[in-house]
All heavy atoms as a GROMACS GRO file, in nm:
protein
  605
    1MET      N    1   6.014  -9.722   3.059
    1MET     CA    2   5.880  -9.774   3.043
    1MET      C    3   5.790  -9.709   3.148
    1MET      O    4   5.834  -9.681   3.258
    1MET     CB    5   5.885  -9.925   3.060
    1MET     CG    6   5.761 -10.000   3.021
    1MET     SD    7   5.701  -9.990   2.853
    1MET     CE    8   5.832 -10.067   2.761
    2ILE      N    9   5.666  -9.694   3.114
    2ILE     CA   10   5.569  -9.635   3.206
    2ILE      C   11   5.534  -9.736   3.314
    2ILE      O   12   5.500  -9.850   3.284
    2ILE     CB   13   5.441  -9.594   3.129
    2ILE    CG1   14   5.473  -9.492   3.022
    2ILE    CG2   15   5.338  -9.539   3.225
    2ILE    CD1   16   5.359  -9.463   2.930
    3LYS      N   17   5.546  -9.694   3.440
    3LYS     CA   18   5.516  -9.784   3.551
    3LYS      C   19   5.378  -9.752   3.606
    3LYS      O   20   5.350  -9.640   3.647
    3LYS     CB   21   5.621  -9.770   3.660
    3LYS     CG   22   5.757  -9.814   3.616
    3LYS     CD   23   5.857  -9.800   3.726
    3LYS     CE   24   5.995  -9.838   3.677
    3LYS     NZ   25   6.097  -9.820   3.778
    4LEU      N   26   5.290  -9.852   3.604
    4LEU     CA   27   5.154  -9.838   3.654
    4LEU      C   28   5.130  -9.942   3.762
    4LEU      O   29   5.206 -10.036   3.778
    4LEU     CB   30   5.054  -9.858   3.541
    4LEU     CG   31   5.068  -9.766   3.420
    4LEU    CD1   32   4.976  -9.814   3.309
    4LEU    CD2   33   5.036  -9.624   3.455
    5ASN      N   34   5.020  -9.928   3.836
    5ASN     CA   35   4.987 -10.030   3.934
    5ASN      C   36   4.910 -10.144   3.865
    5ASN      O   37   4.863 -10.129   3.753
    5ASN     CB   38   4.910  -9.972   4.052
    5ASN     CG   39   4.784  -9.901   4.011
    5ASN    OD1   40   4.747  -9.904   3.894
    5ASN    ND2   41   4.718  -9.840   4.105
    6LYS      N   42   4.899 -10.257   3.933
    6LYS     CA   43   4.840 -10.377   3.872
    6LYS      C   44   4.698 -10.359   3.821
    6LYS      O   45   4.669 -10.394   3.707
    6LYS     CB   46   4.846 -10.493   3.970
    6LYS     CG   47   4.967 -10.577   3.960
    6LYS     CD   48   4.951 -10.695   4.054
    6LYS     CE   49   5.057 -10.796   4.029
    6LYS     NZ   50   5.042 -10.913   4.116
    7PRO      N   51   4.605 -10.307   3.902
    7PRO     CA   52   4.468 -10.297   3.852
    7PRO      C   53   4.454 -10.207   3.729
    7PRO      O   54   4.381 -10.239   3.636
    7PRO     CB   55   4.390 -10.240   3.971
    7PRO     CG   56   4.472 -10.271   4.090
    7PRO     CD   57   4.613 -10.273   4.043
    8LEU      N   58   4.527 -10.097   3.728
    8LEU     CA   59   4.520 -10.005   3.614
    8LEU      C   60   4.578 -10.071   3.489
    8LEU      O   61   4.524 -10.056   3.379
    8LEU     CB   62   4.595  -9.875   3.645
    8LEU     CG   63   4.584  -9.764   3.542
    8LEU    CD1   64   4.438  -9.725   3.522
    8LEU    CD2   65   4.666  -9.645   3.585
    9THR      N   66   4.684 -10.147   3.505
    9THR     CA   67   4.743 -10.219   3.392
    9THR      C   68   4.645 -10.320   3.334
    9THR      O   69   4.631 -10.331   3.212
    9THR     CB   70   4.872 -10.291   3.438
    9THR    OG1   71   4.962 -10.195   3.492
    9THR    CG2   72   4.938 -10.364   3.325
   10ILE      N   73   4.574 -10.391   3.421
   10ILE     CA   74   4.477 -10.489   3.375
   10ILE      C   75   4.361 -10.422   3.302
   10ILE      O   76   4.319 -10.466   3.195
   10ILE     CB   77   4.426 -10.574   3.494
   10ILE    CG1   78   4.539 -10.660   3.549
   10ILE    CG2   79   4.307 -10.661   3.453
   10ILE    CD1   80   4.507 -10.728   3.679
   11VAL      N   81   4.310 -10.311   3.356
   11VAL     CA   82   4.199 -10.239   3.294
   11VAL      C   83   4.238 -10.186   3.157
   11VAL      O   84   4.162 -10.199   3.060
   11VAL     CB   85   4.150 -10.125   3.387
   11VAL    CG1   86   4.054 -10.033   3.316
   11VAL    CG2   87   4.085 -10.183   3.511
   12ILE      N   88   4.356 -10.128   3.146
   12ILE     CA   89   4.402 -10.074   3.017
   12ILE      C   90   4.415 -10.187   2.915
   12ILE      O   91   4.375 -10.172   2.799
   12ILE     CB   92   4.534  -9.997   3.034
   12ILE    CG1   93   4.509  -9.868   3.110
   12ILE    CG2   94   4.598  -9.968   2.899
   12ILE    CD1   95   4.634  -9.792   3.149
   13GLY      N   96   4.470 -10.300   2.957
   13GLY     CA   97   4.483 -10.415   2.866
   13GLY      C   98   4.349 -10.467   2.819
   13GLY      O   99   4.332 -10.499   2.701
   14ILE      N  100   4.252 -10.474   2.909
   14ILE     CA  101   4.119 -10.523   2.871
   14ILE      C  102   4.050 -10.425   2.777
   14ILE      O  103   3.986 -10.465   2.680
   14ILE     CB  104   4.034 -10.549   2.998
   14ILE    CG1  105   4.090 -10.671   3.073
   14ILE    CG2  106   3.887 -10.571   2.963
   14ILE    CD1  107   4.029 -10.695   3.208
   15LEU      N  108   4.063 -10.296   2.804
   15LEU     CA  109   4.002 -10.196   2.714
   15LEU      C  110   4.065 -10.201   2.575
   15LEU      O  111   3.995 -10.189   2.474
   15LEU     CB  112   4.015 -10.056   2.774
   15LEU     CG  113   3.928 -10.026   2.895
   15LEU    CD1  114   3.960  -9.889   2.952
   15LEU    CD2  115   3.781 -10.036   2.859
   16ALA      N  116   4.196 -10.218   2.570
   16ALA     CA  117   4.264 -10.227   2.440
   16ALA      C  118   4.220 -10.353   2.365
   16ALA      O  119   4.198 -10.348   2.244
   16ALA     CB  120   4.415 -10.226   2.460
   17LEU      N  121   4.207 -10.463   2.438
   17LEU     CA  122   4.159 -10.587   2.375
   17LEU      C  123   4.016 -10.568   2.323
   17LEU      O  124   3.982 -10.616   2.214
   17LEU     CB  125   4.166 -10.701   2.476
   17LEU     CG  126   4.138 -10.840   2.424
   17LEU    CD1  127   4.242 -10.880   2.320
   17LEU    CD2  128   4.139 -10.939   2.539
   18GLY      N  129   3.934 -10.497   2.399
   18GLY     CA  130   3.798 -10.468   2.355
   18GLY      C  131   3.794 -10.381   2.230
   18GLY      O  132   3.711 -10.400   2.142
   19ALA      N  133   3.887 -10.284   2.223
   19ALA     CA  134   3.893 -10.197   2.104
   19ALA      C  135   3.928 -10.276   1.980
   19ALA      O  136   3.869 -10.256   1.872
   19ALA     CB  137   3.995 -10.086   2.127
   20ILE      N  138   4.021 -10.371   1.993
   20ILE     CA  139   4.057 -10.455   1.879
   20ILE      C  140   3.941 -10.546   1.841
   20ILE      O  141   3.908 -10.560   1.722
   20ILE     CB  142   4.183 -10.538   1.909
   20ILE    CG1  143   4.306 -10.447   1.915
   20ILE    CG2  144   4.204 -10.646   1.804
   20ILE    CD1  145   4.433 -10.518   1.954
   21ALA      N  146   3.878 -10.608   1.939
   21ALA     CA  147   3.767 -10.699   1.911
   21ALA      C  148   3.651 -10.625   1.844
   21ALA      O  149   3.593 -10.674   1.747
   21ALA     CB  150   3.719 -10.765   2.040
   22TYR      N  151   3.620 -10.505   1.892
   22TYR     CA  152   3.512 -10.428   1.833
   22TYR      C  153   3.545 -10.387   1.689
   22TYR      O  154   3.461 -10.393   1.600
   22TYR     CB  155   3.483 -10.303   1.917
   22TYR     CG  156   3.368 -10.221   1.867
   22TYR    CD1  157   3.238 -10.265   1.882
   22TYR    CD2  158   3.390 -10.100   1.801
   22TYR    CE1  159   3.131 -10.191   1.835
   22TYR    CE2  160   3.284 -10.025   1.753
   22TYR     CZ  161   3.155 -10.071   1.770
   22TYR     OH  162   3.050  -9.997   1.721
   23ASN      N  163   3.672 -10.350   1.666
   23ASN     CA  164   3.713 -10.312   1.532
   23ASN      C  165   3.708 -10.431   1.437
   23ASN      O  166   3.668 -10.416   1.321
   23ASN     CB  167   3.854 -10.252   1.535
   23ASN     CG  168   3.897 -10.197   1.402
   23ASN    OD1  169   3.957 -10.268   1.322
   23ASN    ND2  170   3.864 -10.071   1.378
   24LEU      N  171   3.745 -10.548   1.485
   24LEU     CA  172   3.737 -10.667   1.400
   24LEU      C  173   3.591 -10.705   1.372
   24LEU      O  174   3.558 -10.748   1.262
   24LEU     CB  175   3.809 -10.785   1.467
   24LEU     CG  176   3.962 -10.777   1.466
   24LEU    CD1  177   4.019 -10.886   1.556
   24LEU    CD2  178   4.016 -10.790   1.326
   25TYR      N  179   3.505 -10.688   1.471
   25TYR     CA  180   3.363 -10.722   1.455
   25TYR      C  181   3.294 -10.625   1.358
   25TYR      O  182   3.222 -10.667   1.269
   25TYR     CB  183   3.294 -10.719   1.591
   25TYR     CG  184   3.145 -10.743   1.584
   25TYR    CD1  185   3.096 -10.870   1.557
   25TYR    CD2  186   3.055 -10.640   1.602
   25TYR    CE1  187   2.960 -10.893   1.549
   25TYR    CE2  188   2.919 -10.661   1.594
   25TYR     CZ  189   2.872 -10.787   1.568
   25TYR     OH  190   2.737 -10.809   1.559
   26GLU      N  191   3.317 -10.496   1.376
   26GLU     CA  192   3.253 -10.396   1.291
   26GLU      C  193   3.315 -10.391   1.151
   26GLU      O  194   3.246 -10.366   1.054
   26GLU     CB  195   3.265 -10.257   1.355
   26GLU     CG  196   3.171 -10.235   1.471
   26GLU     CD  197   3.026 -10.231   1.429
   26GLU    OE1  198   2.994 -10.167   1.327
   26GLU    OE2  199   2.946 -10.295   1.497
   27ASN      N  200   3.447 -10.411   1.144
   27ASN     CA  201   3.522 -10.406   1.019
   27ASN      C  202   3.490 -10.282   0.935
   27ASN      O  203   3.446 -10.292   0.820
   27ASN     CB  204   3.500 -10.533   0.937
   27ASN     CG  205   3.610 -10.554   0.836
   27ASN    OD1  206   3.715 -10.491   0.843
   27ASN    ND2  207   3.586 -10.641   0.742
   28PRO      N  208   3.515 -10.162   0.992
   28PRO     CA  209   3.488 -10.040   0.916
   28PRO      C  210   3.592 -10.020   0.805
   28PRO      O  211   3.701 -10.079   0.809
   28PRO     CB  212   3.501  -9.930   1.022
   28PRO     CG  213   3.596  -9.985   1.120
   28PRO     CD  214   3.571 -10.133   1.122
   29SER      N  215   3.557  -9.939   0.707
   29SER     CA  216   3.653  -9.915   0.598
   29SER      C  217   3.767  -9.825   0.646
   29SER      O  218   3.879  -9.836   0.598
   29SER     CB  219   3.582  -9.851   0.479
   29SER     OG  220   3.520  -9.730   0.519
   30VAL      N  221   3.738  -9.736   0.741
   30VAL     CA  222   3.839  -9.646   0.796
   30VAL      C  223   3.816  -9.633   0.946
   30VAL      O  224   3.702  -9.628   0.992
   30VAL     CB  225   3.829  -9.506   0.730
   30VAL    CG1  226   3.925  -9.408   0.794
   30VAL    CG2  227   3.855  -9.515   0.582
   31SER      N  228   3.923  -9.628   1.023
   31SER     CA  229   3.914  -9.609   1.167
   31SER      C  230   3.972  -9.474   1.205
   31SER      O  231   4.050  -9.416   1.130
   31SER     CB  232   3.992  -9.720   1.240
   31SER     OG  233   3.936  -9.844   1.212
   32TYR      N  234   3.934  -9.426   1.321
   32TYR     CA  235   3.984  -9.298   1.370
   32TYR      C  236   4.066  -9.320   1.495
   32TYR      O  237   4.021  -9.385   1.590
   32TYR     CB  238   3.868  -9.203   1.398
   32TYR     CG  239   3.797  -9.161   1.272
   32TYR    CD1  240   3.686  -9.232   1.228
   32TYR    CD2  241   3.842  -9.054   1.196
   32TYR    CE1  242   3.621  -9.196   1.111
   32TYR    CE2  243   3.778  -9.019   1.079
   32TYR     CZ  244   3.668  -9.089   1.038
   32TYR     OH  245   3.605  -9.053   0.922
   33LEU      N  246   4.186  -9.266   1.495
   33LEU     CA  247   4.278  -9.278   1.607
   33LEU      C  248   4.331  -9.139   1.639
   33LEU      O  249   4.394  -9.075   1.554
   33LEU     CB  250   4.393  -9.373   1.572
   33LEU     CG  251   4.492  -9.404   1.681
   33LEU    CD1  252   4.423  -9.477   1.794
   33LEU    CD2  253   4.604  -9.491   1.626
   34LEU      N  254   4.301  -9.092   1.760
   34LEU     CA  255   4.341  -8.959   1.805
   34LEU      C  256   4.292  -8.849   1.711
   34LEU      O  257   4.361  -8.753   1.683
   34LEU     CB  258   4.494  -8.951   1.820
   34LEU     CG  259   4.556  -9.054   1.915
   34LEU    CD1  260   4.706  -9.047   1.909
   34LEU    CD2  261   4.506  -9.034   2.057
   35GLY      N  262   4.172  -8.868   1.658
   35GLY     CA  263   4.110  -8.769   1.572
   35GLY      C  264   4.154  -8.772   1.428
   35GLY      O  265   4.108  -8.692   1.347
   36LYS      N  266   4.242  -8.863   1.393
   36LYS     CA  267   4.291  -8.874   1.256
   36LYS      C  268   4.236  -9.001   1.192
   36LYS      O  269   4.216  -9.102   1.257
   36LYS     CB  270   4.444  -8.880   1.253
   36LYS     CG  271   4.513  -8.762   1.315
   36LYS     CD  272   4.506  -8.644   1.225
   36LYS     CE  273   4.584  -8.529   1.290
   36LYS     NZ  274   4.576  -8.410   1.214
   37GLU      N  275   4.214  -8.995   1.063
   37GLU     CA  276   4.167  -9.110   0.987
   37GLU      C  277   4.288  -9.199   0.956
   37GLU      O  278   4.386  -9.154   0.899
   37GLU     CB  279   4.105  -9.059   0.857
   37GLU     CG  280   4.019  -9.156   0.786
   37GLU     CD  281   3.949  -9.091   0.669
   37GLU    OE1  282   3.850  -9.020   0.691
   37GLU    OE2  283   3.998  -9.112   0.557
   38VAL      N  284   4.280  -9.326   0.998
   38VAL     CA  285   4.393  -9.419   0.977
   38VAL      C  286   4.342  -9.550   0.918
   38VAL      O  287   4.224  -9.582   0.926
   38VAL     CB  288   4.470  -9.447   1.108
   38VAL    CG1  289   4.537  -9.323   1.160
   38VAL    CG2  290   4.381  -9.507   1.213
   39ASN      N  291   4.435  -9.626   0.866
   39ASN     CA  292   4.407  -9.758   0.813
   39ASN      C  293   4.367  -9.851   0.928
   39ASN      O  294   4.414  -9.835   1.041
   39ASN     CB  295   4.534  -9.810   0.744
   39ASN     CG  296   4.516  -9.943   0.676
   39ASN    OD1  297   4.421 -10.016   0.705
   39ASN    ND2  298   4.606  -9.974   0.586
   40ASN      N  299   4.282  -9.949   0.901
   40ASN     CA  300   4.238 -10.042   1.005
   40ASN      C  301   4.354 -10.116   1.069
   40ASN      O  302   4.354 -10.138   1.190
   40ASN     CB  303   4.139 -10.144   0.947
   40ASN     CG  304   4.002 -10.085   0.933
   40ASN    OD1  305   3.967  -9.990   1.000
   40ASN    ND2  306   3.924 -10.142   0.843
   41TRP      N  307   4.451 -10.158   0.989
   41TRP     CA  308   4.562 -10.235   1.044
   41TRP      C  309   4.653 -10.148   1.130
   41TRP      O  310   4.711 -10.197   1.227
   41TRP     CB  311   4.639 -10.305   0.933
   41TRP     CG  312   4.555 -10.415   0.876
   41TRP    CD1  313   4.489 -10.416   0.758
   41TRP    CD2  314   4.523 -10.538   0.941
   41TRP    NE1  315   4.419 -10.532   0.743
   41TRP    CE2  316   4.438 -10.610   0.854
   41TRP    CE3  317   4.558 -10.595   1.063
   41TRP    CZ2  318   4.388 -10.736   0.888
   41TRP    CZ3  319   4.507 -10.719   1.095
   41TRP    CH2  320   4.423 -10.788   1.007
   42LEU      N  321   4.666 -10.023   1.099
   42LEU     CA  322   4.742  -9.931   1.184
   42LEU      C  323   4.669  -9.911   1.317
   42LEU      O  324   4.732  -9.910   1.424
   42LEU     CB  325   4.762  -9.797   1.114
   42LEU     CG  326   4.848  -9.695   1.186
   42LEU    CD1  327   4.989  -9.748   1.205
   42LEU    CD2  328   4.853  -9.565   1.107
   43TYR      N  329   4.539  -9.899   1.312
   43TYR     CA  330   4.456  -9.887   1.432
   43TYR      C  331   4.472 -10.011   1.521
   43TYR      O  332   4.495 -10.001   1.641
   43TYR     CB  333   4.310  -9.870   1.391
   43TYR     CG  334   4.212  -9.857   1.504
   43TYR    CD1  335   4.188  -9.734   1.563
   43TYR    CD2  336   4.140  -9.968   1.549
   43TYR    CE1  337   4.096  -9.722   1.666
   43TYR    CE2  338   4.048  -9.955   1.652
   43TYR     CZ  339   4.027  -9.832   1.710
   43TYR     OH  340   3.937  -9.820   1.812
   44ARG      N  341   4.462 -10.128   1.461
   44ARG     CA  342   4.475 -10.253   1.536
   44ARG      C  343   4.617 -10.269   1.590
   44ARG      O  344   4.637 -10.318   1.702
   44ARG     CB  345   4.439 -10.371   1.447
   44ARG     CG  346   4.292 -10.371   1.409
   44ARG     CD  347   4.262 -10.472   1.301
   44ARG     NE  348   4.124 -10.456   1.254
   44ARG     CZ  349   4.080 -10.501   1.140
   44ARG    NH1  350   4.160 -10.569   1.059
   44ARG    NH2  351   3.955 -10.481   1.104
   45GLY      N  352   4.716 -10.228   1.512
   45GLY     CA  353   4.855 -10.234   1.556
   45GLY      C  354   4.880 -10.145   1.676
   45GLY      O  355   4.952 -10.183   1.770
   46PHE      N  356   4.819 -10.026   1.677
   46PHE     CA  357   4.833  -9.935   1.790
   46PHE      C  358   4.778  -9.998   1.917
   46PHE      O  359   4.843  -9.999   2.021
   46PHE     CB  360   4.761  -9.803   1.761
   46PHE     CG  361   4.753  -9.711   1.880
   46PHE    CD1  362   4.862  -9.635   1.916
   46PHE    CD2  363   4.637  -9.702   1.955
   46PHE    CE1  364   4.856  -9.551   2.025
   46PHE    CE2  365   4.630  -9.618   2.064
   46PHE     CZ  366   4.739  -9.542   2.099
   47TRP      N  367   4.658 -10.055   1.908
   47TRP     CA  368   4.598 -10.116   2.026
   47TRP      C  369   4.670 -10.244   2.067
   47TRP      O  370   4.679 -10.276   2.185
   47TRP     CB  371   4.449 -10.141   2.004
   47TRP     CG  372   4.373 -10.013   2.010
   47TRP    CD1  373   4.311  -9.950   1.907
   47TRP    CD2  374   4.355  -9.928   2.125
   47TRP    NE1  375   4.255  -9.833   1.951
   47TRP    CE2  376   4.280  -9.817   2.084
   47TRP    CE3  377   4.395  -9.936   2.257
   47TRP    CZ2  378   4.244  -9.715   2.171
   47TRP    CZ3  379   4.359  -9.834   2.345
   47TRP    CH2  380   4.286  -9.725   2.300
   48LEU      N  381   4.728 -10.316   1.971
   48LEU     CA  382   4.808 -10.433   2.003
   48LEU      C  383   4.934 -10.391   2.079
   48LEU      O  384   4.975 -10.459   2.175
   48LEU     CB  385   4.845 -10.510   1.877
   48LEU     CG  386   4.921 -10.641   1.896
   48LEU    CD1  387   4.835 -10.740   1.975
   48LEU    CD2  388   4.959 -10.699   1.763
   49LEU      N  389   4.994 -10.281   2.040
   49LEU     CA  390   5.110 -10.228   2.111
   49LEU      C  391   5.072 -10.192   2.255
   49LEU      O  392   5.148 -10.221   2.349
   49LEU     CB  393   5.165 -10.106   2.039
   49LEU     CG  394   5.286 -10.039   2.101
   49LEU    CD1  395   5.406 -10.132   2.095
   49LEU    CD2  396   5.317  -9.909   2.031
   50ILE      N  397   4.955 -10.134   2.275
   50ILE     CA  398   4.908 -10.101   2.410
   50ILE      C  399   4.891 -10.230   2.493
   50ILE      O  400   4.928 -10.234   2.611
   50ILE     CB  401   4.775 -10.023   2.405
   50ILE    CG1  402   4.793  -9.890   2.330
   50ILE    CG2  403   4.719  -9.999   2.544
   50ILE    CD1  404   4.889  -9.794   2.396
   51ILE      N  405   4.839 -10.336   2.432
   51ILE     CA  406   4.824 -10.463   2.502
   51ILE      C  407   4.960 -10.520   2.541
   51ILE      O  408   4.979 -10.566   2.654
   51ILE     CB  409   4.745 -10.564   2.416
   51ILE    CG1  410   4.600 -10.520   2.403
   51ILE    CG2  411   4.753 -10.705   2.474
   51ILE    CD1  412   4.520 -10.600   2.305
   52ILE      N  413   5.055 -10.515   2.450
   52ILE     CA  414   5.190 -10.567   2.478
   52ILE      C  415   5.254 -10.490   2.592
   52ILE      O  416   5.314 -10.550   2.683
   52ILE     CB  417   5.276 -10.563   2.350
   52ILE    CG1  418   5.225 -10.666   2.250
   52ILE    CG2  419   5.424 -10.588   2.383
   52ILE    CD1  420   5.285 -10.654   2.112
   53VAL      N  421   5.242 -10.358   2.592
   53VAL     CA  422   5.298 -10.276   2.700
   53VAL      C  423   5.228 -10.308   2.832
   53VAL      O  424   5.294 -10.317   2.936
   53VAL     CB  425   5.288 -10.126   2.665
   53VAL    CG1  426   5.320 -10.040   2.786
   53VAL    CG2  427   5.380 -10.092   2.550
   54SER      N  428   5.099 -10.329   2.829
   54SER     CA  429   5.026 -10.363   2.951
   54SER      C  430   5.070 -10.497   3.008
   54SER      O  431   5.091 -10.510   3.129
   54SER     CB  432   4.875 -10.367   2.924
   54SER     OG  433   4.828 -10.240   2.890
   55VAL      N  434   5.086 -10.596   2.922
   55VAL     CA  435   5.131 -10.728   2.967
   55VAL      C  436   5.272 -10.719   3.023
   55VAL      O  437   5.303 -10.776   3.128
   55VAL     CB  438   5.121 -10.832   2.853
   55VAL    CG1  439   5.193 -10.961   2.888
   55VAL    CG2  440   4.976 -10.858   2.817
   56TYR      N  441   5.359 -10.646   2.954
   56TYR     CA  442   5.496 -10.628   3.002
   56TYR      C  443   5.497 -10.560   3.139
   56TYR      O  444   5.569 -10.604   3.229
   56TYR     CB  445   5.577 -10.546   2.902
   56TYR     CG  446   5.716 -10.517   2.950
   56TYR    CD1  447   5.816 -10.613   2.941
   56TYR    CD2  448   5.750 -10.394   3.006
   56TYR    CE1  449   5.944 -10.587   2.986
   56TYR    CE2  450   5.877 -10.368   3.052
   56TYR     CZ  451   5.974 -10.465   3.041
   56TYR     OH  452   6.099 -10.439   3.087
   57ASN      N  453   5.419 -10.454   3.154
   57ASN     CA  454   5.412 -10.386   3.284
   57ASN      C  455   5.357 -10.477   3.392
   57ASN      O  456   5.405 -10.476   3.504
   57ASN     CB  457   5.325 -10.260   3.275
   57ASN     CG  458   5.402 -10.140   3.228
   57ASN    OD1  459   5.523 -10.133   3.244
   57ASN    ND2  460   5.332 -10.046   3.168
   58TYR      N  461   5.258 -10.557   3.361
   58TYR     CA  462   5.200 -10.648   3.460
   58TYR      C  463   5.305 -10.749   3.507
   58TYR      O  464   5.320 -10.774   3.625
   58TYR     CB  465   5.080 -10.721   3.401
   58TYR     CG  466   5.014 -10.813   3.500
   58TYR    CD1  467   4.924 -10.764   3.594
   58TYR    CD2  468   5.043 -10.949   3.501
   58TYR    CE1  469   4.865 -10.848   3.688
   58TYR    CE2  470   4.984 -11.033   3.594
   58TYR     CZ  471   4.896 -10.982   3.686
   58TYR     OH  472   4.838 -11.066   3.778
   59ILE      N  473   5.379 -10.806   3.412
   59ILE     CA  474   5.483 -10.904   3.447
   59ILE      C  475   5.594 -10.835   3.526
   59ILE      O  476   5.642 -10.889   3.625
   59ILE     CB  477   5.538 -10.971   3.320
   59ILE    CG1  478   5.431 -11.061   3.258
   59ILE    CG2  479   5.664 -11.052   3.350
   59ILE    CD1  480   5.464 -11.112   3.121
   60TYR      N  481   5.634 -10.715   3.486
   60TYR     CA  482   5.738 -10.640   3.555
   60TYR      C  483   5.696 -10.609   3.699
   60TYR      O  484   5.774 -10.627   3.792
   60TYR     CB  485   5.768 -10.512   3.479
   60TYR     CG  486   5.878 -10.428   3.539
   60TYR    CD1  487   6.011 -10.463   3.522
   60TYR    CD2  488   5.848 -10.315   3.613
   60TYR    CE1  489   6.112 -10.387   3.578
   60TYR    CE2  490   5.948 -10.238   3.670
   60TYR     CZ  491   6.080 -10.274   3.651
   60TYR     OH  492   6.178 -10.200   3.707
   61ILE      N  493   5.573 -10.564   3.717
   61ILE     CA  494   5.522 -10.534   3.852
   61ILE      C  495   5.518 -10.661   3.935
   61ILE      O  496   5.557 -10.662   4.052
   61ILE     CB  497   5.381 -10.470   3.844
   61ILE    CG1  498   5.389 -10.331   3.785
   61ILE    CG2  499   5.316 -10.465   3.981
   61ILE    CD1  500   5.253 -10.271   3.748
   62ASP      N  501   5.473 -10.771   3.876
   62ASP     CA  502   5.461 -10.897   3.949
   62ASP      C  503   5.599 -10.948   3.992
   62ASP      O  504   5.615 -10.994   4.105
   62ASP     CB  505   5.391 -11.001   3.861
   62ASP     CG  506   5.329 -11.112   3.941
   62ASP    OD1  507   5.276 -11.084   4.049
   62ASP    OD2  508   5.336 -11.228   3.895
   63GLN      N  509   5.698 -10.939   3.905
   63GLN     CA  510   5.832 -10.984   3.940
   63GLN      C  511   5.892 -10.898   4.050
   63GLN      O  512   5.955 -10.950   4.142
   63GLN     CB  513   5.923 -10.982   3.817
   63GLN     CG  514   5.895 -11.092   3.720
   63GLN     CD  515   5.981 -11.084   3.596
   63GLN    OE1  516   6.048 -10.984   3.572
   63GLN    NE2  517   5.978 -11.189   3.516
   64ASN      N  518   5.872 -10.767   4.044
   64ASN     CA  519   5.925 -10.680   4.148
   64ASN      C  520   5.854 -10.703   4.281
   64ASN      O  521   5.915 -10.692   4.386
   64ASN     CB  522   5.914 -10.532   4.108
   64ASN     CG  523   6.022 -10.496   4.008
   64ASN    OD1  524   6.122 -10.566   3.995
   64ASN    ND2  525   6.002 -10.386   3.940
   65THR      N  526   5.727 -10.733   4.277
   65THR     CA  527   5.652 -10.762   4.399
   65THR      C  528   5.706 -10.888   4.466
   65THR      O  529   5.724 -10.893   4.587
   65THR     CB  530   5.502 -10.779   4.368
   65THR    OG1  531   5.456 -10.662   4.302
   65THR    CG2  532   5.422 -10.799   4.494
   66LEU      N  533   5.734 -10.990   4.384
   66LEU     CA  534   5.788 -11.115   4.438
   66LEU      C  535   5.928 -11.092   4.496
   66LEU      O  536   5.962 -11.147   4.601
   66LEU     CB  537   5.793 -11.223   4.330
   66LEU     CG  538   5.658 -11.276   4.283
   66LEU    CD1  539   5.677 -11.373   4.167
   66LEU    CD2  540   5.584 -11.343   4.396
   67LYS      N  541   6.011 -11.010   4.432
   67LYS     CA  542   6.144 -10.981   4.483
   67LYS      C  543   6.136 -10.907   4.616
   67LYS      O  544   6.210 -10.935   4.709
   67LYS     CB  545   6.222 -10.897   4.383
   67LYS     CG  546   6.270 -10.974   4.262
   67LYS     CD  547   6.345 -10.883   4.167
   67LYS     CE  548   6.381 -10.955   4.038
   67LYS     NZ  549   6.446 -10.865   3.943
   68ASN      N  550   6.046 -10.811   4.625
   68ASN     CA  551   6.031 -10.733   4.748
   68ASN      C  552   5.980 -10.821   4.862
   68ASN      O  553   6.019 -10.804   4.977
   68ASN     CB  554   5.939 -10.614   4.727
   68ASN     CG  555   6.000 -10.509   4.638
   68ASN    OD1  556   6.122 -10.504   4.622
   68ASN    ND2  557   5.917 -10.426   4.578
   69LYS      N  558   5.891 -10.915   4.833
   69LYS     CA  559   5.841 -11.005   4.938
   69LYS      C  560   5.952 -11.096   4.988
   69LYS      O  561   5.960 -11.124   5.107
   69LYS     CB  562   5.724 -11.088   4.884
   69LYS     CG  563   5.596 -11.011   4.873
   69LYS     CD  564   5.484 -11.100   4.826
   69LYS     CE  565   5.354 -11.019   4.814
   69LYS     NZ  566   5.245 -11.102   4.765
   70SER      N  567   6.037 -11.145   4.899
   70SER     CA  568   6.144 -11.235   4.941
   70SER      C  569   6.249 -11.159   5.023
   70SER      O  570   6.308 -11.215   5.114
   70SER     CB  571   6.210 -11.304   4.822
   70SER     OG  572   6.276 -11.209   4.740
   71LYS      N  573   6.272 -11.033   4.994
   71LYS     CA  574   6.366 -10.952   5.071
   71LYS      C  575   6.313 -10.922   5.211
   71LYS      O  576   6.388 -10.918   5.307
   71LYS     CB  577   6.397 -10.820   5.000
   71LYS     CG  578   6.484 -10.836   4.880
   71LYS     CD  579   6.511 -10.701   4.816
   71LYS     CE  580   6.596 -10.716   4.689
   71LYS     NZ  581   6.616 -10.586   4.624
   72SER      N  582   6.182 -10.904   5.221
   72SER     CA  583   6.124 -10.870   5.352
   72SER      C  584   6.120 -10.991   5.446
   72SER      O  585   6.112 -10.975   5.567
   72SER     CB  586   5.983 -10.813   5.334
   72SER     OG  587   5.898 -10.912   5.281
   73LYS      N  588   6.126 -11.113   5.394
   73LYS     CA  589   6.122 -11.233   5.478
   73LYS      C  590   6.255 -11.258   5.548
   73LYS      O  591   6.260 -11.324   5.648
   73LYS     CB  592   6.086 -11.355   5.394
   73LYS     CG  593   5.941 -11.356   5.352
   73LYS     CD  594   5.907 -11.483   5.276
   73LYS     CE  595   5.763 -11.482   5.235
   73LYS     NZ  596   5.726 -11.604   5.160
   74LYS      N  597   6.364 -11.204   5.494
   74LYS     CA  598   6.497 -11.229   5.553
   74LYS      C  599   6.516 -11.157   5.682
   74LYS      O  600   6.488 -11.060   5.721
   74LYS     CB  601   6.606 -11.190   5.454
   74LYS     CG  602   6.610 -11.283   5.337
   74LYS     CD  603   6.722 -11.246   5.242
   74LYS     CE  604   6.724 -11.341   5.125
   74LYS     NZ  605   6.827 -11.310   5.032
   0.00000   0.00000   0.00000
């Protein structure tokens, strides 16, 4: 899995959430992803996957930070 720092993970997740919200609000007949014309649900699924990866990375970083803090106290 790609390891990022906390602020970058949060920003990427918020941008992905914004992309989904904007796509739902505009409801275009076709969306563009990486320069290719794709179905709206495929576009939303891609950004949902980005959100899931961001949340997973955030939780993973947070758990490792807590483990490192508990080790340093000993």
